[in-house]
C-alpha positions as CSV (number, residue, x, y, z in Angstrom):
1,M,0.0,0.0,0.0
2,L,1.3,3.4,-1.0
3,I,-0.2,6.5,0.6
4,P,1.3,9.7,-0.9
5,I,0.4,12.8,1.3
6,T,1.1,16.4,0.1
7,V,0.6,19.4,2.4
8,N,1.1,22.7,0.6
9,A,2.3,26.0,2.1
10,D,-1.3,27.4,1.7
11,G,-2.6,24.6,4.0
12,S,-4.3,22.6,1.3
13,S,-3.5,18.9,1.0
14,K,-3.9,15.9,-1.2
15,V,-4.1,12.3,-0.1
16,S,-4.4,9.2,-2.3
17,A,-3.8,5.5,-1.8
18,S,-2.8,2.8,-4.2
19,G,-2.3,-0.9,-3.8
20,E,-4.3,-3.8,-2.6
21,G,-6.7,-3.8,0.3
22,G,-7.8,-1.1,2.8
23,R,-7.8,1.8,0.4
24,V,-10.6,3.7,2.3
25,E,-8.7,3.2,5.6
26,A,-5.4,4.2,4.0
27,E,-7.0,7.4,2.7
28,R,-8.5,8.1,6.1
29,L,-5.1,7.6,7.7
30,G,-3.5,9.9,5.1
31,R,-6.1,12.7,5.9
32,R,-5.4,12.4,9.6
33,L,-1.7,12.6,9.0
34,A,-2.1,15.7,6.8
35,D,-4.3,17.3,9.6
36,A,-1.5,16.5,12.1
37,V,1.1,18.1,9.9
38,R,-1.0,21.2,9.4
39,K,-1.5,21.5,13.2
40,V,2.3,21.3,13.9
41,I,2.9,23.9,11.2
42,R,0.4,26.3,12.7
43,E,1.9,25.8,16.2
44,E,5.5,26.4,15.0
45,M,4.5,29.5,13.0
46,A,2.7,31.0,16.1
47,P,4.7,33.3,18.4
48,G,7.2,31.2,20.4
49,G,7.3,28.5,17.8
50,M,10.5,27.3,16.1
51,T,9.6,28.7,12.6
52,Y,8.4,32.0,14.1
53,T,11.6,32.4,16.1
54,F,13.8,31.5,13.1
55,V,12.1,34.0,10.8
56,R,12.2,36.7,13.4
57,G,15.9,36.0,14.0
58,R,15.7,35.4,17.7
């Protein structure tokens, strides 16, 4: 089973699954992973986050 997950800088994402068995479950897993990635990105871009701090040069 292959589950490509793309999360773009604008927050959009694309999930697909290919292979045998469990395609619906694999796509559901991919969507949950994409949601988790977006959550981490939001947290790190907020004040005090690693990305925020890096961009601000502190």
